[in-house]
C-alpha positions as CSV (number, residue, x, y, z in Angstrom):
1,M,-0.4,83.1,131.1
2,A,1.3,86.3,129.8
3,S,0.4,87.4,126.3
4,A,2.9,87.3,123.5
5,T,2.9,91.2,123.4
6,A,3.7,91.4,127.1
7,L,6.6,88.9,126.8
8,H,8.2,91.2,124.2
9,R,7.8,94.5,126.1
10,A,10.9,96.1,127.5
11,K,11.3,95.5,131.2
12,K,10.9,98.7,133.3
13,L,10.6,99.4,137.0
14,I,7.1,101.0,136.7
15,N,3.6,100.3,137.7
16,A,1.9,101.5,134.5
17,P,3.0,103.7,131.6
18,E,0.2,106.2,132.2
19,S,1.2,106.8,135.8
20,L,4.9,106.9,135.3
21,V,5.5,110.7,135.2
22,E,3.2,111.4,138.1
23,E,4.9,108.8,140.3
24,A,8.4,110.0,139.3
25,V,7.4,113.6,140.3
26,Q,6.2,112.3,143.6
27,G,9.5,110.5,144.1
28,M,11.6,113.6,143.3
29,L,9.7,115.6,145.8
30,L,10.3,113.0,148.5
31,A,14.0,112.9,147.7
32,H,14.5,116.7,147.6
33,P,12.0,118.3,150.0
34,K,14.3,121.3,150.7
35,T,14.9,122.0,147.0
36,L,11.8,121.2,145.0
37,A,8.0,122.0,145.1
38,R,5.3,121.4,142.6
39,L,2.3,123.3,141.2
40,D,-0.8,121.5,142.5
41,G,-2.1,118.9,140.1
42,L,0.5,119.6,137.4
43,H,3.8,118.1,136.4
44,V,5.6,121.4,137.1
45,L,8.5,121.4,139.5
46,L,9.5,124.7,141.2
47,R,12.4,125.7,143.4
48,V,11.0,125.9,146.9
49,D,11.9,129.6,147.3
50,Y,10.4,130.7,144.0
51,A,7.9,133.1,145.6
52,N,10.7,135.1,147.3
53,V,13.2,135.0,144.5
54,K,10.9,136.2,141.7
55,A,10.7,139.6,143.4
56,Y,14.3,140.4,142.7
57,Q,15.6,137.9,140.1
58,V,15.0,136.9,136.5
59,A,13.2,133.5,136.5
60,L,14.2,130.6,134.1
61,I,11.8,128.0,132.8
62,S,12.6,124.9,130.7
63,G,11.1,121.6,130.1
64,G,9.9,119.1,127.6
65,G,9.1,115.4,127.4
66,S,10.0,113.2,130.3
67,G,12.5,110.3,129.9
68,H,15.6,112.6,129.8
69,E,16.3,112.7,133.5
70,P,17.9,114.5,135.2
71,A,16.7,117.0,132.5
72,H,14.8,119.0,133.3
73,G,13.5,118.6,136.8
74,G,16.9,117.8,138.2
75,F,18.1,121.2,137.3
76,V,15.6,123.2,139.3
77,A,17.3,125.0,142.1
78,D,19.2,128.2,143.0
79,G,21.7,129.0,140.3
80,M,19.8,127.1,137.6
81,L,16.1,126.8,136.7
82,S,13.2,128.4,138.6
83,A,10.8,125.8,137.1
84,A,10.7,122.8,134.9
85,V,7.5,121.7,133.0
86,L,7.3,118.0,132.3
87,G,5.4,116.3,129.6
88,D,4.7,112.6,129.2
89,V,7.6,110.4,128.1
90,F,9.0,112.1,124.9
91,A,5.9,114.3,124.6
92,S,5.9,118.1,124.9
93,P,4.2,119.5,128.0
94,S,0.8,121.3,127.4
95,V,0.4,125.0,126.9
96,G,-1.7,125.1,130.1
97,S,1.1,123.7,132.2
98,I,3.8,126.0,130.7
99,L,1.5,129.0,131.2
100,A,0.9,128.0,134.8
101,A,4.6,127.8,135.4
102,I,5.2,131.3,133.9
103,R,2.4,132.8,136.0
104,A,3.9,131.2,139.2
105,V,7.5,132.3,138.9
106,T,7.4,135.5,136.9
107,G,8.1,138.7,138.8
108,P,8.9,142.2,137.9
109,R,12.3,141.2,136.4
110,G,10.6,138.8,134.0
111,T,11.2,135.2,132.8
112,L,13.4,133.5,130.2
113,L,12.1,130.3,128.5
114,I,14.9,127.9,127.5
115,V,13.4,125.6,124.8
116,K,14.9,122.7,122.9
117,R,14.3,122.9,119.2
118,Y,11.5,120.3,118.7
119,T,8.3,121.2,116.9
120,G,6.0,120.4,119.9
121,D,8.2,122.3,122.4
122,L,8.5,125.3,120.1
123,L,4.7,125.5,119.5
124,N,3.6,124.9,123.0
125,F,6.2,127.1,124.8
126,G,5.6,129.8,122.1
127,M,1.8,129.8,122.5
128,A,2.2,129.9,126.3
129,R,4.6,132.9,126.0
130,E,2.2,134.7,123.7
131,Q,-0.6,134.3,126.2
132,A,1.6,135.4,129.1
133,L,2.6,138.5,127.1
134,S,-1.1,139.3,126.6
135,E,-1.5,139.1,130.3
136,G,1.2,141.8,130.8
137,L,4.0,139.4,131.9
138,L,7.6,140.0,130.8
139,V,8.7,136.8,129.0
140,E,11.5,136.2,126.6
141,M,12.5,132.9,124.9
142,V,15.7,131.3,123.5
143,V,15.8,128.1,121.4
144,V,18.7,125.6,121.9
145,A,19.7,123.8,118.7
146,D,23.1,122.3,119.4
147,D,22.8,118.9,117.5
148,C,25.4,118.7,114.8
149,A,24.0,115.5,113.2
150,L,21.9,117.2,110.6
151,P,23.1,119.4,107.7
152,Q,22.3,123.0,107.9
153,A,19.9,122.7,104.9
154,K,17.8,119.9,106.5
155,G,14.3,121.3,106.3
156,I,12.4,123.7,108.6
157,T,12.8,121.5,111.7
158,G,16.5,122.4,111.7
159,R,19.0,121.3,114.4
160,R,17.6,119.5,117.4
161,G,18.2,120.7,121.0
162,V,20.1,118.1,123.0
163,A,22.5,117.9,125.9
164,G,24.1,121.3,125.4
165,T,20.8,122.7,126.7
166,V,21.9,121.8,130.2
167,L,24.9,124.1,129.9
168,V,22.6,126.9,128.8
169,H,20.5,126.3,132.0
170,K,23.7,126.6,134.1
171,I,25.1,129.7,132.3
172,A,21.8,131.6,132.3
173,G,21.0,130.5,135.8
174,A,24.3,131.8,137.1
175,A,23.7,135.1,135.2
176,A,20.3,135.5,136.8
177,S,21.6,134.7,140.2
178,A,24.3,137.4,139.7
179,G,21.4,139.9,139.3
180,L,21.6,140.6,135.5
181,D,18.4,141.9,133.9
182,L,16.3,139.8,131.5
183,M,17.9,140.9,128.3
184,H,21.4,140.4,129.6
185,V,20.5,136.9,130.8
186,K,19.0,136.2,127.4
187,A,22.1,137.5,125.7
188,E,24.4,135.2,127.7
189,A,22.2,132.2,126.9
190,E,22.2,133.1,123.2
191,Q,25.9,133.5,123.2
192,A,26.3,130.0,124.7
193,I,23.9,128.5,122.2
194,S,25.8,130.0,119.2
195,N,29.1,128.7,120.5
196,M,28.3,125.0,121.1
197,G,27.9,121.8,119.2
198,S,26.8,118.3,120.3
199,L,26.6,114.9,118.7
200,G,25.3,111.5,120.0
201,L,26.5,107.9,119.5
202,A,24.0,105.2,120.3
203,L,24.8,101.6,121.0
204,S,21.1,100.7,121.5
205,V,17.7,102.3,120.9
206,C,15.6,103.5,123.9
207,T,12.2,101.9,124.4
208,V,9.2,104.0,125.6
209,P,7.4,102.2,128.5
210,G,4.8,99.8,127.2
211,S,6.4,99.5,123.8
212,T,8.3,96.7,122.1
213,P,12.1,97.0,122.0
214,S,13.5,98.0,118.6
215,A,15.8,95.7,116.7
216,R,17.3,98.6,114.8
217,L,20.7,98.3,116.4
218,D,21.0,94.6,117.0
219,G,24.3,92.8,116.8
220,D,27.4,95.1,116.7
221,T,25.7,98.0,114.9
222,V,25.9,101.5,116.4
223,E,24.4,104.7,115.1
224,L,26.2,108.1,114.9
225,G,24.0,111.1,115.4
226,M,20.9,109.4,116.8
227,G,18.5,111.9,118.5
228,I,17.5,111.8,122.2
229,H,14.1,110.3,121.2
230,G,15.6,107.6,119.0
231,E,15.4,109.7,115.8
232,E,17.5,108.7,112.8
233,G,21.1,109.8,112.9
234,I,23.8,110.2,110.3
235,E,25.1,106.7,109.8
236,R,24.8,103.2,111.1
237,M,28.1,101.3,111.3
238,P,29.8,98.3,112.9
239,L,31.1,98.9,116.4
240,Q,34.7,100.1,116.3
241,P,37.3,100.9,119.0
242,V,36.1,103.9,121.1
243,D,39.2,106.0,120.0
244,V,38.0,105.8,116.4
245,L,34.4,106.6,117.2
246,I,35.2,109.6,119.4
247,E,37.6,111.0,116.9
248,R,34.8,110.7,114.3
249,M,32.3,112.4,116.6
250,I,34.6,115.4,117.3
251,Q,35.4,115.7,113.6
252,T,31.7,115.9,112.8
253,I,31.1,118.6,115.3
254,I,34.0,120.9,114.4
255,S,34.7,120.2,110.7
256,K,33.4,122.1,107.7
257,E,31.1,120.7,105.0
258,G,33.0,118.3,102.8
259,E,35.5,117.6,105.6
260,G,33.3,115.3,107.7
261,G,31.1,117.8,109.4
262,H,28.4,120.4,108.7
263,G,30.4,123.6,109.6
264,Y,28.6,124.2,112.8
265,L,31.5,124.7,115.3
266,P,34.9,125.5,113.7
267,L,37.6,125.8,116.3
268,A,40.7,128.0,115.9
269,P,44.0,126.8,117.5
270,N,44.2,127.6,121.2
271,Q,40.4,128.0,121.4
272,D,39.3,127.6,125.1
273,V,36.5,125.0,125.4
274,A,34.4,123.2,127.9
275,L,33.6,119.5,127.2
276,L,30.4,117.7,128.3
277,V,30.5,113.9,128.1
278,N,26.9,112.9,128.6
279,N,25.6,109.4,129.5
280,L,22.6,108.7,127.2
281,G,21.2,106.4,129.9
282,A,22.9,103.0,130.2
283,T,26.6,103.6,129.7
284,S,28.9,102.7,132.6
285,L,31.1,105.3,134.2
286,I,34.2,103.3,133.3
287,E,33.3,103.6,129.6
288,L,32.6,107.3,130.0
289,N,36.0,107.8,131.5
290,V,37.6,106.1,128.4
291,V,35.5,108.5,126.3
292,V,36.8,111.5,128.3
293,R,40.4,110.3,127.8
294,R,40.1,110.1,124.0
295,A,38.0,113.3,123.6
296,V,40.5,115.4,125.4
297,Q,43.4,113.9,123.5
298,V,41.7,114.7,120.2
299,L,40.7,118.2,121.1
300,E,44.2,119.1,122.5
301,S,46.4,117.5,119.8
302,A,47.0,118.3,116.2
303,P,45.3,119.5,114.1
304,V,42.7,120.9,116.6
305,F,45.0,122.3,119.3
306,A,42.0,123.4,121.5
307,R,42.4,124.1,125.3
308,V,40.0,122.1,127.4
309,H,39.3,123.9,130.7
310,R,36.4,121.9,132.1
311,V,35.2,118.3,131.6
312,F,31.7,117.5,132.7
313,V,31.0,113.8,132.9
314,G,27.8,111.9,133.7
315,P,24.1,111.7,133.0
316,Y,22.8,115.2,132.1
317,M,20.3,114.6,129.4
318,T,19.5,110.9,129.0
319,S,17.2,108.9,126.6
320,L,15.6,106.4,129.0
321,E,17.8,103.3,128.9
322,M,19.7,104.1,125.7
323,A,23.3,102.9,125.7
324,G,25.6,105.4,124.3
325,V,27.2,108.8,124.8
326,S,26.9,112.4,123.5
327,L,29.7,115.0,123.3
328,T,29.1,118.7,123.7
329,I,31.8,121.2,122.9
330,L,31.4,124.8,124.2
331,K,33.6,127.7,123.2
332,A,34.2,129.1,126.6
333,M,35.4,132.6,127.5
334,P,36.5,133.3,131.1
335,E,33.1,134.8,132.1
336,C,31.4,131.7,130.6
337,L,33.6,129.4,132.7
338,A,32.8,131.5,135.8
339,R,29.1,130.9,135.1
340,L,29.7,127.1,134.8
341,D,31.6,127.2,138.1
342,A,29.0,129.1,140.1
343,P,27.4,127.2,142.9
344,T,24.0,125.5,142.6
345,K,22.1,122.9,144.7
346,A,20.4,121.4,141.6
347,P,20.1,117.7,142.3
348,G,21.0,116.7,138.8
349,W,24.0,119.0,138.2
350,L,27.4,117.4,138.3
351,S,30.1,120.1,138.5
352,A,33.5,120.0,136.8
353,E,36.9,120.7,138.4
354,V,39.1,123.5,137.1
355,R,41.6,121.9,134.7
356,V,44.8,123.2,133.3
357,P,44.8,122.5,129.5
358,G,47.4,120.2,128.2
359,T,47.9,118.3,131.5
360,T,47.2,114.6,132.0
361,G,46.6,114.7,135.8
362,A,48.8,114.3,138.8
363,S,51.1,111.3,138.9
364,I,52.7,110.6,142.3
365,P,56.0,108.7,142.3
366,L,55.8,105.4,144.1
367,S,57.3,105.2,147.5
368,P,60.3,102.7,147.6
369,A,60.0,99.7,149.8
370,P,62.0,100.2,153.1
371,K,65.5,98.7,152.9
372,R,66.0,95.7,155.2
373,S,68.8,95.8,157.7
374,N,71.2,93.0,158.2
375,A,69.3,92.0,161.3
376,D,66.5,90.7,159.1
377,T,68.8,87.9,157.8
378,D,71.6,85.8,159.2
379,D,75.2,87.0,158.8
380,S,75.9,84.9,155.8
381,S,73.0,86.3,153.8
382,A,74.5,89.8,154.2
383,S,77.7,88.9,152.4
384,T,78.2,90.2,148.9
385,S,79.2,86.8,147.5
386,P,76.4,84.2,147.6
387,S,77.6,80.7,148.6
388,S,77.4,77.9,146.1
389,S,74.8,76.2,148.2
390,L,72.6,79.3,148.0
391,L,73.0,79.7,144.3
392,H,72.1,76.0,143.9
393,A,69.0,76.5,146.1
394,I,67.9,79.6,144.2
395,K,68.3,77.7,140.9
396,M,66.1,75.0,142.2
397,Y,63.4,77.5,143.2
398,Q,63.5,79.1,139.8
399,N,63.2,75.7,138.1
400,N,60.2,74.9,140.3
401,T,58.6,78.3,139.3
402,L,59.2,77.6,135.6
403,A,57.7,74.1,135.9
404,V,54.7,75.1,137.8
405,G,54.1,78.1,135.6
406,A,54.3,75.9,132.4
407,A,51.8,73.4,133.9
408,L,49.3,76.2,134.9
409,I,49.5,77.7,131.4
410,K,49.0,74.3,129.8
411,E,45.9,73.7,131.9
412,E,44.4,77.2,131.3
413,G,41.4,75.9,129.4
414,Y,40.7,73.2,132.0
415,L,40.8,75.6,134.9
416,N,38.6,78.1,133.0
417,E,36.1,75.3,132.5
418,L,36.1,74.4,136.2
419,D,35.6,78.0,137.0
420,S,32.6,78.3,134.6
421,Y,30.5,76.1,136.8
422,G,30.7,78.3,139.9
423,G,32.5,81.5,138.9
424,D,33.1,83.8,135.9
425,G,35.2,81.3,133.9
426,D,38.5,83.1,134.0
427,C,40.5,81.3,136.7
428,G,42.8,79.8,134.1
429,V,43.4,83.2,132.5
430,T,44.2,84.8,135.8
431,L,46.6,82.1,136.8
432,K,48.2,82.2,133.4
433,R,49.0,85.9,133.9
434,G,50.5,85.2,137.3
435,A,52.5,82.2,136.0
436,K,54.0,84.2,133.1
437,A,55.0,87.1,135.3
438,A,56.7,84.7,137.8
439,M,58.4,82.8,134.9
440,D,59.7,86.1,133.5
441,L,61.5,87.0,136.7
442,P,65.2,87.8,135.7
443,A,67.3,84.6,136.2
444,D,70.5,86.7,136.7
445,V,69.2,88.6,139.8
446,E,70.6,86.8,142.8
447,P,68.3,87.0,145.9
448,R,70.0,87.0,149.2
449,N,67.9,84.2,150.6
450,A,64.7,82.2,150.0
451,S,62.6,84.9,151.5
452,D,63.9,87.4,148.9
453,Y,63.0,85.0,146.1
454,V,59.5,84.3,147.5
455,T,59.0,88.1,147.8
456,S,59.9,88.5,144.1
457,V,57.2,85.9,143.2
458,A,54.7,87.8,145.4
459,N,55.6,91.0,143.5
460,A,55.1,89.3,140.2
461,V,51.7,88.0,141.3
462,S,50.7,91.4,142.6
463,D,51.5,93.2,139.4
464,S,49.9,90.7,137.0
465,M,47.0,88.6,138.4
466,G,44.3,90.8,140.0
467,G,41.0,89.4,141.2
468,T,40.3,87.3,144.3
469,S,42.6,84.5,143.4
470,G,45.4,87.0,142.7
471,A,44.9,88.6,146.1
472,L,44.9,85.2,147.8
473,F,48.1,84.0,146.1
474,E,49.8,87.3,146.9
475,I,48.8,86.9,150.6
476,F,50.2,83.4,150.5
477,F,53.6,84.3,149.1
478,R,54.1,87.4,151.2
479,A,53.2,85.6,154.4
480,L,55.5,82.7,153.4
481,A,58.3,85.2,152.7
482,R,57.8,86.9,156.1
483,S,57.8,83.6,158.0
484,L,61.0,82.4,156.3
485,S,62.6,85.8,157.1
486,E,61.5,85.6,160.8
487,Q,63.0,82.1,160.9
488,Q,66.3,83.5,159.5
489,A,66.1,80.7,156.9
490,M,68.5,81.6,154.1
491,I,68.1,78.1,152.7
492,P,65.1,76.7,154.5
493,T,65.0,73.1,155.7
494,P,61.8,71.1,155.0
495,E,60.7,71.9,158.6
496,Q,61.1,75.6,158.0
497,W,59.2,75.4,154.7
498,A,56.4,73.6,156.5
499,I,56.2,76.3,159.2
500,G,56.2,79.0,156.5
501,V,53.4,77.3,154.5
502,K,51.4,76.8,157.7
503,H,51.7,80.5,158.5
504,A,50.8,81.5,154.9
505,V,47.7,79.3,154.8
506,E,46.5,80.7,158.2
507,R,46.8,84.3,156.7
508,M,44.8,83.3,153.7
509,S,42.1,81.9,155.9
510,F,42.1,85.0,158.1
511,Y,41.8,87.5,155.3
512,S,39.4,85.6,153.2
513,G,37.2,84.2,155.9
514,A,37.3,80.8,154.2
515,K,37.6,77.6,156.3
516,P,38.0,73.9,155.5
517,G,35.0,72.6,153.6
518,Y,34.0,75.9,152.1
519,R,35.0,74.7,148.6
520,T,37.9,77.0,148.0
521,M,41.6,76.6,147.3
522,L,42.2,76.2,151.0
523,D,40.7,72.7,150.8
524,A,43.9,71.8,149.0
525,W,46.3,74.1,150.8
526,I,45.3,73.0,154.3
527,P,45.8,69.2,154.0
528,A,49.0,69.8,152.0
529,S,50.3,72.1,154.9
530,E,49.3,69.5,157.5
531,A,51.2,66.8,155.5
532,L,54.3,68.9,155.4
533,L,54.2,69.6,159.2
534,A,53.7,65.9,159.8
535,G,57.0,65.2,158.0
536,K,55.4,63.5,155.0
537,G,57.4,65.5,152.5
538,L,56.4,66.6,149.1
539,E,55.1,63.1,148.3
540,G,52.6,63.3,151.1
541,A,51.8,67.0,150.5
542,A,51.0,66.4,146.8
543,A,48.7,63.4,147.6
544,A,46.9,65.4,150.3
545,A,46.4,68.4,148.1
546,R,45.0,66.2,145.3
547,A,42.6,64.5,147.7
548,G,41.5,67.9,149.1
549,A,40.9,69.2,145.6
550,D,38.9,66.1,144.7
551,A,36.8,66.5,147.8
552,T,35.6,69.8,146.6
553,K,33.6,68.1,143.8
554,T,30.9,67.2,146.3
555,M,31.1,70.3,148.6
556,E,28.5,73.0,148.7
557,A,30.3,76.3,148.2
558,M,30.3,78.6,151.2
559,A,32.5,81.3,149.8
560,G,33.3,83.1,146.5
561,R,31.0,83.5,143.5
562,A,30.2,79.8,143.7
563,N,28.3,80.5,146.9
564,Y,25.5,81.9,144.7
565,V,25.3,78.8,142.5
566,P,23.2,75.7,143.4
567,I,25.2,72.7,144.4
568,S,23.6,70.8,141.5
569,V,25.6,73.0,139.1
570,T,29.0,72.6,140.8
571,H,28.6,68.9,141.8
572,G,31.2,66.7,140.2
573,H,33.5,69.6,139.4
574,A,36.5,70.5,141.6
575,D,37.1,74.0,142.8
576,P,39.5,75.5,140.2
577,G,41.8,77.1,142.8
578,A,42.1,73.9,144.7
579,A,42.8,72.0,141.4
580,A,45.6,74.5,140.6
581,V,47.1,74.1,144.1
582,A,47.1,70.3,143.7
583,L,48.7,70.6,140.3
584,A,51.5,72.8,141.6
585,F,52.3,70.4,144.4
586,E,52.4,67.5,141.9
587,V,54.8,69.4,139.6
588,I,57.1,70.3,142.5
589,R,57.0,66.7,143.7
590,R,58.0,65.4,140.3
591,N,60.9,67.9,140.1
592,H,62.3,66.7,143.4
593,C,61.3,63.1,143.7
594,G,61.2,62.0,140.0
């Protein structure tokens, strides 16, 4: 039996906390054999060609505690770091490991250490540098302190080094690759450091392997300015819309004291910048894209009026599984942008495309649907004045659409409940969207024939529903419209409708792969179609659809999400799609048969 402590530990894909970093290093070497090597017995990753490169190029070394991947090992390669020194999770690497890395990669042109501002890193990298200098090696050091969470007078620890460090890796690495000497590489790194600001927003707290998860951000609480090791931030607050949160983050980075910030990175109008949107560990890419949208909007609109030339998006410096995001803003001169654009094979580097400030991205006009020729319809359908019989038929189709739509909207809750047993509980919501779109079709637009009207319903479904059920209903209506057109049925007879429904149901089965007995909406569609073909009319079709829907209560699902659910969960509950089809046929039967 598991202990109470084990039950409350965070779930991690590890063997043991004490072997985590070593096994991760082994994994990186296996994944990148042409890029990475290691110093024997140490958690020090080197670029594979370090021995050749150090003869003619300035070397770069960075590092720190593990748990921030891809930082820093993922940035070892041509055009970035020569070596990364890895400590245990959230722990500074030892002086011995750092010194070993310096000895390995330092050549006649020297080495630049890029260090995040944390006490352990400063002390250990500093001591390693002092020893290397005493051995006659040429070593310089820069300290990255880009975090804008803390006020400038916040003790001797000062600002923390966070995600902006990765941009320093890239800029200094490109400068070294271009052949600059050590002091010029250092100068470019220091210029970048002095022209950047970062701030994080955490939705959850990270958990060190083997530890108990923190309840610090339970519920809907988020924390502005949390550090990459879970250090205290500026403020805890209720979760708000992302637009509000991102505006607050940017205001904190660029504003003066007393105006919501700490005066770290004031931006003049028309300032050229690069933006880094960093995943802190567990944030989905779709959320990051929403963050990008708002961050660029805020930076390029009043009162900031900056010019965003590059947008870097993804995980650059994470905090284990922390949910959240950090923003880094870098004042970027043309030569700085050129360094950011320079090539590298570093496995963790995600490049940014060149962007024209003020643009929202390409928007391509939709191609119009091809116009149908008169040959697609009979002669009468091409006339400019619809007959009274056609107008009467179209009115009947519209009334059916309104009645079925109203019934589906009324049963939204019931259909959601049915879907909750084997799906994601939104079938009623999805059908409601489609129903409302179809009901909102303009009543004064006069289709040339039944096929035109069914096509308009298909378009409404396509624009509104989404999901699997939306795709299936769109397939049904488009296939039905095509069949009616091919039959040249301006006002279809019952037999023509039956043929059209049969064709539409066959297309649904073909594209979905579902067959009778799979517990899907086809278990209602197929018997209804067969009843129509047998001449049993709407009365027989409605009865057959209802019987088919009821039969799904005892079927084992062989398609859709319900396929993953035990039959014991769905037993006694109809498939929601089949229930909706049966309901539609019953409504149309009442409209026609009373």
